[in-house]
C-alpha positions in Angstrom: -33.9 -113.1 133.6 -36.8 -112.6 131.6 -37.6 -108.9 131.5 -40.4 -106.5 130.2 -40.5 -105.1 127.0 -41.8 -101.4 125.9 -41.7 -100.7 122.0 -40.9 -97.1 121.4 -42.3 -94.7 118.9 -40.8 -93.8 115.5 -37.6 -91.8 116.1 -35.9 -89.3 114.0 -33.2 -91.4 112.2 -30.6 -91.1 109.5 -29.7 -94.0 107.4 -26.5 -95.2 106.3 -26.2 -98.7 104.5 -29.8 -99.2 105.6 -28.9 -99.2 109.5 -30.3 -96.5 111.6 -27.8 -94.2 113.4 -28.5 -91.5 116.1 -29.4 -88.2 114.9 -29.3 -84.9 116.8 -31.1 -81.8 116.6 -30.0 -78.2 117.9 -31.3 -77.4 121.4 -34.5 -75.6 121.1 -33.7 -73.1 124.2 -31.2 -70.2 123.1 -30.4 -69.4 126.9 -29.0 -72.9 127.2 -27.1 -72.8 124.2 -24.0 -72.2 125.9 -24.1 -74.4 128.8 -22.2 -77.4 129.5 -24.8 -80.7 130.0 -24.4 -83.2 132.6 -24.1 -86.7 131.4 -25.4 -89.5 133.1 -25.0 -93.0 132.1 -27.7 -96.5 132.8 -26.6 -99.5 131.9 -28.2 -103.1 131.6 -26.4 -105.8 133.6 -27.2 -109.1 132.1 -25.8 -109.4 128.6 -24.4 -106.0 128.6 -21.8 -105.7 131.3 -21.6 -109.4 131.5 -22.1 -111.9 128.7 -24.2 -114.1 130.9 -27.1 -113.7 132.8 -26.9 -113.8 136.5 -30.2 -115.5 137.0 -30.2 -117.9 134.5 -26.6 -119.1 135.8 -28.3 -119.7 139.2 -31.6 -121.3 137.9 -29.8 -123.6 135.9 -27.2 -124.8 138.4 -29.2 -124.7 141.5 -33.2 -124.0 140.5 -35.7 -125.1 138.0 -33.0 -126.1 135.7 -32.8 -124.7 131.9 -35.5 -127.0 130.4 -38.3 -125.4 132.9 -36.7 -122.0 132.6 -37.1 -121.9 129.1 -40.8 -123.1 129.4 -41.5 -120.2 131.9 -39.8 -117.7 129.7 -42.3 -118.7 126.8 -45.2 -118.2 129.2 -44.3 -114.6 129.4 -43.7 -114.1 125.7 -47.4 -115.7 125.3 -48.9 -113.4 127.7 -50.0 -116.7 129.6 -48.2 -115.5 132.9 -46.6 -112.0 134.1 -43.0 -111.3 134.2 -43.5 -111.0 137.9 -45.1 -114.1 138.6 -42.8 -116.1 136.4 -39.7 -114.2 138.3 -41.2 -115.5 141.5 -41.4 -119.1 140.5 -37.8 -118.8 139.2 -36.2 -117.2 142.1 -38.4 -119.4 144.4 -37.1 -122.6 142.8 -33.3 -121.8 144.3 -32.3 -124.0 147.2 -28.6 -122.8 147.7 -27.0 -120.6 150.1 -26.0 -117.4 148.8 -22.3 -118.1 149.3 -22.7 -121.5 147.2 -24.5 -119.7 144.6 -22.3 -116.9 144.3 -19.1 -119.3 143.5 -20.8 -120.9 140.2 -21.5 -117.0 139.0 -17.8 -116.3 139.7 -16.7 -119.1 137.7 -18.9 -118.7 134.7 -19.5 -115.0 134.3 -17.3 -112.7 132.0 -17.0 -109.2 131.9 -17.0 -106.9 129.0 -13.2 -106.4 128.4 -13.3 -102.8 128.3 -16.1 -102.1 130.9 -13.6 -101.3 133.8 -11.6 -99.1 131.5 -14.9 -97.0 130.7 -15.9 -97.0 134.3 -12.8 -95.5 135.1 -13.2 -92.9 132.4 -16.9 -91.9 133.9 -15.1 -91.6 137.5 -12.3 -89.6 136.0 -15.0 -87.3 134.1 -17.4 -87.2 136.7 -20.2 -88.9 135.0 -22.6 -90.9 137.1 -22.9 -94.7 136.0 -25.9 -96.6 137.1 -27.3 -100.1 136.5 -30.5 -100.4 136.0 -31.9 -104.3 136.1 -34.8 -106.3 136.5 -32.5 -108.8 138.7 -31.7 -109.0 142.5 -29.5 -105.9 143.7 -27.5 -108.1 146.6 -26.5 -110.4 143.7 -25.5 -107.7 141.2 -23.5 -105.8 144.1 -21.7 -108.9 145.0 -20.7 -109.6 141.3 -19.3 -106.0 140.8 -17.4 -105.9 143.9 -15.9 -109.4 143.1 -15.1 -108.3 139.4 -14.0 -104.5 140.2 -13.1 -104.2 143.4 -15.3 -102.7 146.3 -13.7 -99.3 146.4 -14.5 -99.2 142.2 -17.8 -100.8 142.5 -18.9 -98.3 145.1 -19.0 -95.7 142.4 -21.8 -97.6 140.7 -25.4 -97.1 141.9 -27.6 -99.9 141.4 -31.1 -99.5 140.5 -32.7 -103.0 141.1 -34.8 -105.1 143.0 -33.9 -105.9 146.6 -34.2 -109.5 148.1 -35.1 -112.0 151.0 -32.5 -114.6 150.9 -32.9 -117.1 154.0 -29.6 -118.4 155.7 -29.7 -121.8 154.5 -30.9 -120.8 151.1 -34.1 -122.6 151.1 -35.9 -119.4 150.3 -35.3 -116.7 147.9 -37.5 -114.0 147.4 -37.9 -110.7 145.2 -38.7 -107.6 147.1 -40.0 -105.7 144.1 -39.3 -102.0 143.5 -42.7 -101.3 142.4 -46.1 -102.6 142.8 -46.8 -103.5 139.1 -46.7 -106.7 137.1 -43.2 -105.7 136.0 -41.9 -105.5 139.7 -39.3 -102.8 138.5 -40.6 -100.2 135.9 -37.2 -99.3 134.5 -38.6 -96.2 132.7 -40.0 -94.8 135.8 -36.5 -95.3 137.6 -34.6 -93.6 134.8 -37.1 -90.6 135.1 -36.6 -90.4 138.6 -33.0 -89.7 138.1 -33.5 -87.4 135.6 -35.7 -85.4 137.5 -33.4 -85.4 140.4 -30.5 -84.5 138.8 -32.3 -81.8 136.9 -33.1 -80.4 140.3 -29.5 -80.4 141.2 -28.5 -78.7 138.2 -27.6 -74.9 139.2 -27.5 -73.7 135.6 -31.2 -75.4 134.6 -29.7 -77.6 132.1 -31.1 -80.7 131.4 -28.8 -83.8 132.1 -28.2 -86.2 128.9 -29.3 -89.5 129.6 -27.2 -92.4 127.8 -28.6 -95.7 128.0 -26.8 -99.2 127.2 -28.2 -102.3 126.7 -28.3 -105.5 124.4 -32.0 -107.1 124.6 -35.6 -105.6 123.7 -36.2 -106.0 127.5 -34.1 -102.7 128.0 -36.5 -100.8 126.1 -38.6 -99.3 128.8 -35.5 -97.4 130.2 -34.3 -97.1 126.8 -37.0 -95.0 125.7 -36.4 -92.4 128.2 -32.8 -92.0 126.8 -31.3 -89.3 124.6 -28.5 -91.8 123.2 -29.0 -95.2 122.9 -26.3 -97.7 122.8 -27.4 -101.5 121.4 -24.9 -104.3 121.6 -24.2 -105.3 118.1 -25.7 -108.6 116.4 -28.2 -109.1 119.8 -32.0 -108.5 119.9 -32.1 -105.0 120.9 -30.1 -103.9 117.9 -32.2 -106.1 115.5 -35.2 -104.5 117.1 -34.2 -100.9 116.5 -33.2 -101.7 112.9 -36.6 -103.6 112.3 -38.6 -100.6 113.9 -36.0 -97.8 112.5 -35.1 -96.8 116.0 -32.2 -94.4 116.5 -29.5 -96.1 118.0 -25.4 -96.8 118.2 -23.9 -100.0 117.7 -21.3 -101.2 120.0 -19.1 -104.1 120.1 -17.5 -103.3 123.5 -17.6 -100.7 126.0 -14.5 -99.0 124.0 -16.8 -98.0 121.6 -19.1 -96.5 123.9 -16.2 -94.5 125.5 -15.1 -93.1 122.2 -18.7 -91.9 121.4 -19.2 -90.1 124.6 -15.8 -88.5 124.4 -17.1 -87.1 121.1 -20.3 -85.9 122.7 -18.0 -84.2 125.6 -15.8 -82.5 123.1 -18.7 -81.1 121.1 -19.9 -79.8 124.2 -16.8 -77.9 125.0 -16.6 -76.6 121.4 -20.2 -75.4 121.8 -19.6 -73.8 125.4 -16.7 -71.9 123.8 -18.7 -70.6 121.1 -16.8 -72.7 118.5 -18.9 -75.4 117.3 -22.6 -76.2 116.5 -24.9 -75.8 119.1 -25.5 -79.1 121.5 -26.8 -82.3 119.9 -30.3 -83.0 121.2 -32.1 -86.3 120.3 -35.9 -85.6 120.4 -36.4 -89.4 120.4 -36.8 -89.7 124.1 -39.6 -86.9 124.3 -41.3 -88.4 121.3 -41.3 -91.8 123.1 -42.7 -90.2 126.4 -45.4 -88.3 124.5 -46.6 -91.9 123.0 -46.6 -93.7 126.4 -50.1 -93.6 127.4 -51.8 -95.6 129.7 -54.9 -95.7 127.8 -54.1 -97.1 124.2 -51.4 -99.2 122.6 -50.0 -97.1 119.7 -50.9 -98.6 115.9 -47.2 -99.5 115.4 -47.0 -101.6 118.3 -50.7 -103.1 117.7 -49.6 -103.9 114.4 -46.6 -106.1 115.3 -47.1 -109.7 115.6 -45.4 -110.3 118.7 -47.8 -110.8 122.0 -44.4 -110.5 124.1 -44.1 -106.9 122.9 -47.5 -105.8 123.4 -47.9 -107.7 127.0 -44.9 -105.5 128.2 -45.8 -102.4 126.6 -48.8 -102.2 129.2 -49.9 -105.3 130.9 -53.2 -104.2 132.2 -54.0 -103.1 128.7 -52.9 -106.4 127.4 -54.7 -108.7 130.2 -57.9 -106.7 129.4 -57.6 -107.8 125.6 -56.8 -111.2 126.6 -59.8 -111.3 128.8 -62.4 -110.2 126.2 -61.0 -112.6 123.8 -61.4 -115.4 126.3 -64.9 -114.3 126.6 -65.2 -114.5 123.1 -64.2 -117.7 122.6 -66.4 -119.2 125.6 -69.4 -117.6 124.0 -68.7 -119.3 120.7 -68.3 -122.7 122.5 -71.5 -122.3 124.3 
C-alpha cells in the first residue's frame, strides 16, 4: 500500500559513528519521578511485522498488476493524485473473493521471525500492542489470526480502515477512518490512544509511546512516539539518518524486546530510588508543536521531495500546486 508521509521536526539526538540514536532527558515533573509508566506499543504492519505488503500481494495477483501499481505510486509521489484517490483505484481493481485472495497472501507473506516471541512478552508484561495501518482491517485481522492463532491475535488491537467486500469479490471498497485525503490519520489515532491511556492512569503518569516501522509512510504516527524503532536498512532509517531524527535500529523484534526490557528495568530502579529519573524523549512534543495546519516548516519546505511535502498536509500542498498551475497558465496566455 502507498501511505501518507509526515516529516518531523529536528529532534534531540546523540551521535555515534554518524548514526543518530534515541536520546532521553529526565522527567520535568518531580511529583511523577517515582511513578512507573505504562508502555504502549504501536507497530506498522506491512514491511514491519510482515516482510511483504499485503496490498501489493493482492494487487499484483488479482488486481491492477505491478506495472499499473508502480504508476499509481508515482502519481502519489508527484502530488498528481491523493493517497486516498489512488488507494481507492487499487482496491477497486481487485476482482477476487476474499478467501481466494487470502490464499495468495498466506503462501507469500513472511512474518518477522521474532515477532511472536515479542508479542508474548508484551502479553506477559501487560503492554498493549496495537497495529496501526493504512490498510484494510479485515485483511490484517485474518492474516494475524492465521499466523498467530486467533487467541493470541485477539490480544492485538488493529487501528486501520474497514472495508466493504462483495461476496463474489467483484467490489472491494475501503471504508476510511477519517474524512481526509489520507483516509487514516495515523497521528490522530496515536493521539487518541495516548489520551485514553492517560485518562485510565490513576497515578497521573503519562504513558510511554513506542512506535515500530519501516518506511517514511510511518512518520505521521512515529512523530507522536517517545521511542521510535526503524527497521535497519530500509527507508525509514535512511530518512531518520538524513534528517537527524532520533531512532533505534532493529533487525528483528528480538532487538525491540531487548530495548523495551531495558526501559522497564530502568523504570523499576527509578521507582525504588536506585537509579536515574525516568528517560523521556522530548522529540514527540517537539514534533507536535510544529505540526501546524497553517504552515509547512522550513526544514520540510527545503527538501526536494514533493512526496514528503504533499503528505505533510495535503491541503497546503494542493493549494500551492493550484497556484503554480495558475502561474503557468498566465505565462502561456
